[in-house]
TIDRENLO-499264 format. One record per residue (C-alpha): chain; x, y, z; residue number from 1. Coordinates in steps of 0.25 Angstrom, whole numbers. Layout:
N
+--------+-------+-------+-------+-----+
! chaine !    xx !    yy !    zz ! num !
+--------+-------+-------+-------+-----+
!      A !     X !     Y !     Z ! NUM !
...
+--------+-------+-------+-------+-----+
REM end
This chain:
285
+--------+-------+-------+-------+-----+
! chaine !    xx !    yy !    zz ! num !
+--------+-------+-------+-------+-----+
!      A !   -77 !    64 !   -37 !   1 !
!      A !   -65 !    59 !   -28 !   2 !
!      A !   -60 !    47 !   -36 !   3 !
!      A !   -56 !    45 !   -50 !   4 !
!      A !   -56 !    32 !   -57 !   5 !
!      A !   -42 !    27 !   -62 !   6 !
!      A !   -45 !    30 !   -76 !   7 !
!      A !   -47 !    45 !   -72 !   8 !
!      A !   -35 !    46 !   -64 !   9 !
!      A !   -26 !    38 !   -73 !  10 !
!      A !   -29 !    49 !   -84 !  11 !
!      A !   -25 !    60 !   -73 !  12 !
!      A !   -12 !    53 !   -72 !  13 !
!      A !    -9 !    55 !   -86 !  14 !
!      A !   -13 !    69 !   -85 !  15 !
!      A !    -4 !    72 !   -73 !  16 !
!      A !     8 !    66 !   -80 !  17 !
!      A !     6 !    75 !   -92 !  18 !
!      A !     4 !    87 !   -84 !  19 !
!      A !    17 !    84 !   -76 !  20 !
!      A !    25 !    82 !   -89 !  21 !
!      A !    21 !    96 !   -94 !  22 !
!      A !    22 !   103 !   -81 !  23 !
!      A !    32 !   115 !   -81 !  24 !
!      A !    46 !   113 !   -75 !  25 !
!      A !    44 !   122 !   -64 !  26 !
!      A !    31 !   116 !   -59 !  27 !
!      A !    36 !   102 !   -61 !  28 !
!      A !    49 !   105 !   -52 !  29 !
!      A !    41 !   113 !   -42 !  30 !
!      A !    31 !   102 !   -40 !  31 !
!      A !    41 !    91 !   -39 !  32 !
!      A !    49 !    99 !   -29 !  33 !
!      A !    38 !   100 !   -20 !  34 !
!      A !    34 !    85 !   -21 !  35 !
!      A !    48 !    81 !   -18 !  36 !
!      A !    48 !    90 !    -6 !  37 !
!      A !    35 !    86 !     0 !  38 !
!      A !    38 !    71 !    -2 !  39 !
!      A !    51 !    73 !     5 !  40 !
!      A !    44 !    80 !    17 !  41 !
!      A !    35 !    68 !    17 !  42 !
!      A !    46 !    58 !    17 !  43 !
!      A !    53 !    65 !    29 !  44 !
!      A !    40 !    66 !    36 !  45 !
!      A !    38 !    51 !    35 !  46 !
!      A !    52 !    48 !    39 !  47 !
!      A !    51 !    57 !    51 !  48 !
!      A !    38 !    51 !    56 !  49 !
!      A !    43 !    37 !    54 !  50 !
!      A !    56 !    40 !    62 !  51 !
!      A !    49 !    47 !    73 !  52 !
!      A !    38 !    37 !    75 !  53 !
!      A !    45 !    25 !    71 !  54 !
!      A !    33 !    21 !    62 !  55 !
!      A !    37 !    21 !    48 !  56 !
!      A !    22 !    18 !    44 !  57 !
!      A !    18 !    31 !    49 !  58 !
!      A !    28 !    39 !    41 !  59 !
!      A !    23 !    31 !    28 !  60 !
!      A !     9 !    34 !    31 !  61 !
!      A !    12 !    49 !    32 !  62 !
!      A !    22 !    50 !    21 !  63 !
!      A !    11 !    51 !    10 !  64 !
!      A !     7 !    65 !    15 !  65 !
!      A !    18 !    71 !     7 !  66 !
!      A !    14 !    64 !    -6 !  67 !
!      A !     0 !    69 !    -4 !  68 !
!      A !     4 !    83 !    -2 !  69 !
!      A !    13 !    84 !   -14 !  70 !
!      A !     3 !    77 !   -23 !  71 !
!      A !    -9 !    86 !   -19 !  72 !
!      A !     0 !    98 !   -22 !  73 !
!      A !     3 !    93 !   -36 !  74 !
!      A !    18 !    91 !   -34 !  75 !
!      A !    25 !    80 !   -42 !  76 !
!      A !    34 !    68 !   -38 !  77 !
!      A !    43 !    61 !   -47 !  78 !
!      A !    36 !    48 !   -44 !  79 !
!      A !    23 !    54 !   -49 !  80 !
!      A !    28 !    59 !   -62 !  81 !
!      A !    35 !    46 !   -65 !  82 !
!      A !    21 !    40 !   -66 !  83 !
!      A !    12 !    51 !   -72 !  84 !
!      A !    21 !    58 !   -82 !  85 !
!      A !    23 !    45 !   -91 !  86 !
!      A !     9 !    43 !   -92 !  87 !
!      A !     7 !    55 !  -100 !  88 !
!      A !    17 !    50 !  -110 !  89 !
!      A !    10 !    37 !  -110 !  90 !
!      A !    -3 !    43 !  -113 !  91 !
!      A !     3 !    51 !  -125 !  92 !
!      A !     0 !    65 !  -119 !  93 !
!      A !     4 !    76 !  -129 !  94 !
!      A !    18 !    81 !  -127 !  95 !
!      A !    22 !    71 !  -116 !  96 !
!      A !    35 !    64 !  -119 !  97 !
!      A !    46 !    57 !  -111 !  98 !
!      A !    54 !    70 !  -110 !  99 !
!      A !    43 !    77 !  -103 ! 100 !
!      A !    42 !    65 !   -93 ! 101 !
!      A !    56 !    65 !   -90 ! 102 !
!      A !    56 !    80 !   -88 ! 103 !
!      A !    45 !    79 !   -78 ! 104 !
!      A !    52 !    68 !   -71 ! 105 !
!      A !    65 !    75 !   -70 ! 106 !
!      A !    59 !    88 !   -65 ! 107 !
!      A !    51 !    81 !   -55 ! 108 !
!      A !    63 !    73 !   -50 ! 109 !
!      A !    71 !    86 !   -48 ! 110 !
!      A !    59 !    93 !   -41 ! 111 !
!      A !    56 !    81 !   -32 ! 112 !
!      A !    71 !    80 !   -29 ! 113 !
!      A !    73 !    95 !   -26 ! 114 !
!      A !    61 !    95 !   -16 ! 115 !
!      A !    65 !    82 !    -9 ! 116 !
!      A !    79 !    87 !    -8 ! 117 !
!      A !    75 !   100 !    -2 ! 118 !
!      A !    67 !    94 !     9 ! 119 !
!      A !    78 !    84 !    12 ! 120 !
!      A !    87 !    96 !    15 ! 121 !
!      A !    76 !   103 !    22 ! 122 !
!      A !    73 !    91 !    31 ! 123 !
!      A !    88 !    88 !    33 ! 124 !
!      A !    90 !   103 !    38 ! 125 !
!      A !    78 !   102 !    48 ! 126 !
!      A !    82 !    88 !    54 ! 127 !
!      A !    96 !    93 !    56 ! 128 !
!      A !    93 !   107 !    60 ! 129 !
!      A !   102 !   112 !    48 ! 130 !
!      A !   111 !   100 !    48 ! 131 !
!      A !   116 !   103 !    62 ! 132 !
!      A !   110 !    91 !    69 ! 133 !
!      A !   107 !    76 !    67 ! 134 !
!      A !    94 !    74 !    59 ! 135 !
!      A !    90 !    63 !    69 ! 136 !
!      A !    82 !    50 !    67 ! 137 !
!      A !    75 !    55 !    54 ! 138 !
!      A !    88 !    59 !    47 ! 139 !
!      A !    94 !    46 !    51 ! 140 !
!      A !    82 !    38 !    46 ! 141 !
!      A !    83 !    46 !    32 ! 142 !
!      A !    98 !    43 !    31 ! 143 !
!      A !    95 !    28 !    34 ! 144 !
!      A !    84 !    28 !    24 ! 145 !
!      A !    93 !    34 !    13 ! 146 !
!      A !   104 !    24 !    16 ! 147 !
!      A !    95 !    12 !    16 ! 148 !
!      A !    88 !    16 !     3 ! 149 !
!      A !   101 !    19 !    -5 ! 150 !
!      A !   114 !    11 !     0 ! 151 !
!      A !   104 !     1 !     6 ! 152 !
!      A !    99 !    -2 !    -8 ! 153 !
!      A !   113 !    -1 !   -14 ! 154 !
!      A !   117 !   -13 !    -6 ! 155 !
!      A !   108 !   -22 !   -14 ! 156 !
!      A !   113 !   -17 !   -28 ! 157 !
!      A !   103 !   -19 !   -39 ! 158 !
!      A !    93 !   -26 !   -30 ! 159 !
!      A !    93 !   -13 !   -21 ! 160 !
!      A !    92 !    -4 !   -33 ! 161 !
!      A !    80 !   -12 !   -39 ! 162 !
!      A !    74 !   -12 !   -25 ! 163 !
!      A !    74 !     3 !   -25 ! 164 !
!      A !    68 !     3 !   -39 ! 165 !
!      A !    57 !    -6 !   -35 ! 166 !
!      A !    54 !     2 !   -23 ! 167 !
!      A !    53 !    14 !   -31 ! 168 !
!      A !    43 !     7 !   -41 ! 169 !
!      A !    34 !     3 !   -29 ! 170 !
!      A !    35 !    17 !   -23 ! 171 !
!      A !    30 !    24 !   -35 ! 172 !
!      A !    20 !    14 !   -38 ! 173 !
!      A !    14 !    19 !   -25 ! 174 !
!      A !    17 !    33 !   -26 ! 175 !
!      A !    11 !    34 !   -40 ! 176 !
!      A !    -1 !    28 !   -35 ! 177 !
!      A !    -2 !    39 !   -25 ! 178 !
!      A !     0 !    49 !   -36 ! 179 !
!      A !   -11 !    42 !   -45 ! 180 !
!      A !   -20 !    39 !   -32 ! 181 !
!      A !   -21 !    54 !   -30 ! 182 !
!      A !   -28 !    56 !   -44 ! 183 !
!      A !   -39 !    46 !   -40 ! 184 !
!      A !   -45 !    56 !   -31 ! 185 !
!      A !   -50 !    71 !   -32 ! 186 !
!      A !   -50 !    73 !   -17 ! 187 !
!      A !   -38 !    76 !    -8 ! 188 !
!      A !   -41 !    65 !     2 ! 189 !
!      A !   -43 !    55 !    -9 ! 190 !
!      A !   -29 !    59 !   -16 ! 191 !
!      A !   -22 !    58 !    -2 ! 192 !
!      A !   -27 !    45 !     1 ! 193 !
!      A !   -24 !    39 !   -13 ! 194 !
!      A !   -10 !    45 !   -12 ! 195 !
!      A !    -7 !    41 !     3 ! 196 !
!      A !    -9 !    26 !     1 ! 197 !
!      A !     2 !    23 !    -9 ! 198 !
!      A !    12 !    33 !    -4 ! 199 !
!      A !    11 !    27 !    10 ! 200 !
!      A !    13 !    13 !     4 ! 201 !
!      A !    26 !    17 !    -3 ! 202 !
!      A !    32 !    25 !     8 ! 203 !
!      A !    29 !    14 !    19 ! 204 !
!      A !    35 !     3 !     9 ! 205 !
!      A !    48 !    11 !     7 ! 206 !
!      A !    47 !    12 !    -8 ! 207 !
!      A !    56 !    22 !   -15 ! 208 !
!      A !    51 !    35 !   -19 ! 209 !
!      A !    61 !    44 !   -27 ! 210 !
!      A !    56 !    57 !   -22 ! 211 !
!      A !    55 !    53 !    -7 ! 212 !
!      A !    70 !    48 !    -9 ! 213 !
!      A !    74 !    62 !   -15 ! 214 !
!      A !    72 !    67 !    -1 ! 215 !
!      A !    75 !    55 !     7 ! 216 !
!      A !    89 !    52 !     2 ! 217 !
!      A !    95 !    66 !     1 ! 218 !
!      A !    89 !    68 !    16 ! 219 !
!      A !    95 !    55 !    20 ! 220 !
!      A !   109 !    59 !    14 ! 221 !
!      A !   108 !    72 !    22 ! 222 !
!      A !   105 !    65 !    34 ! 223 !
!      A !   117 !    57 !    33 ! 224 !
!      A !   113 !    44 !    25 ! 225 !
!      A !   125 !    36 !    21 ! 226 !
!      A !   122 !    35 !     6 ! 227 !
!      A !   126 !    44 !    -6 ! 228 !
!      A !   118 !    52 !   -16 ! 229 !
!      A !   122 !    42 !   -27 ! 230 !
!      A !   116 !    31 !   -18 ! 231 !
!      A !   103 !    39 !   -17 ! 232 !
!      A !   102 !    40 !   -32 ! 233 !
!      A !   107 !    27 !   -36 ! 234 !
!      A !   101 !    18 !   -25 ! 235 !
!      A !    88 !    26 !   -23 ! 236 !
!      A !    83 !    38 !   -31 ! 237 !
!      A !    86 !    32 !   -45 ! 238 !
!      A !    80 !    18 !   -43 ! 239 !
!      A !    68 !    24 !   -35 ! 240 !
!      A !    65 !    34 !   -46 ! 241 !
!      A !    65 !    23 !   -56 ! 242 !
!      A !    57 !    14 !   -48 ! 243 !
!      A !    47 !    25 !   -45 ! 244 !
!      A !    46 !    28 !   -60 ! 245 !
!      A !    44 !    13 !   -64 ! 246 !
!      A !    34 !    10 !   -53 ! 247 !
!      A !    25 !    22 !   -53 ! 248 !
!      A !    24 !    22 !   -68 ! 249 !
!      A !    22 !     6 !   -70 ! 250 !
!      A !    13 !     3 !   -58 ! 251 !
!      A !     5 !    16 !   -58 ! 252 !
!      A !     6 !    25 !   -70 ! 253 !
!      A !     6 !    15 !   -81 ! 254 !
!      A !    -4 !     5 !   -74 ! 255 !
!      A !   -14 !    16 !   -72 ! 256 !
!      A !   -12 !    22 !   -86 ! 257 !
!      A !   -13 !     9 !   -93 ! 258 !
!      A !   -26 !     4 !   -86 ! 259 !
!      A !   -33 !    17 !   -84 ! 260 !
!      A !   -29 !    26 !   -95 ! 261 !
!      A !   -25 !    16 !  -107 ! 262 !
!      A !   -35 !     6 !  -102 ! 263 !
!      A !   -35 !    -7 !  -111 ! 264 !
!      A !   -48 !   -10 !  -118 ! 265 !
!      A !   -59 !   -16 !  -110 ! 266 !
!      A !   -61 !   -31 !  -111 ! 267 !
!      A !   -73 !   -34 !  -120 ! 268 !
!      A !   -83 !   -44 !  -115 ! 269 !
!      A !   -90 !   -52 !  -125 ! 270 !
!      A !  -105 !   -50 !  -124 ! 271 !
!      A !  -113 !   -63 !  -122 ! 272 !
!      A !  -124 !   -66 !  -132 ! 273 !
!      A !  -137 !   -65 !  -125 ! 274 !
!      A !  -147 !   -75 !  -131 ! 275 !
!      A !  -161 !   -70 !  -132 ! 276 !
!      A !  -171 !   -80 !  -125 ! 277 !
!      A !  -178 !   -89 !  -135 ! 278 !
!      A !  -192 !   -85 !  -139 ! 279 !
!      A !  -196 !   -99 !  -139 ! 280 !
!      A !  -192 !  -102 !  -125 ! 281 !
!      A !  -203 !  -104 !  -115 ! 282 !
!      A !  -205 !   -91 !  -106 ! 283 !
!      A !  -203 !   -99 !   -93 ! 284 !
!      A !  -192 !  -108 !   -99 ! 285 !
+--------+-------+-------+-------+-----+
REM end
């Protein structure tokens, strides 16, 4: 069977959330580190394609390859555990509490950030031949993105901060659809197709992904972007992460759990009284 009905994969979501909460610290950090590193490579891959071809659409089409790889390897992104872990608490799984969820989120954040930052330094070293030459067009593009999506938002004050927050919500609505979408199939090709569609959409639309930004903004700073570390956290990472949490949980996790796990009672249809034909009626009446 290559397809699971929503009622089946919704239960798998809760099981996955419970499993992640009870995972050892070592395994949680390793899986998160690798997820952050692979997604970072996918991000610079997509930017390089867009810069060298001049076609951003092409970069967006190919970016999901990183997400597919990390998911198939069983690695964890912060955006994924934002959606899955709370469902285990909502389902009242034994031993699951808020402390366990926050522990999981914290460890995954640190692992993702460590992996993304490692790739940021590695790619910066490669592009500059050991920080000896200019990084070229790709480096300049990364720096400009970092400026536009930090101080560019700051220019609009609260409106800019809320814009990032909403973009973060929309991002993890799509990304979590990719996480859940992979659960509907038992074949690799089916999982990849289900993941590819929403990830392509979020990247092309320029929505804000907290883990992608863990790579993009440190890399942009190294490449000479004119913004600060505090600009990055206050005007991007914090509102993005909060938006990712709210959007993924509200639009994907809670909706699927509510309607496919805790399904409301079905509507009862009153049975119509069937009147038996009268014995006295003529046969050909």
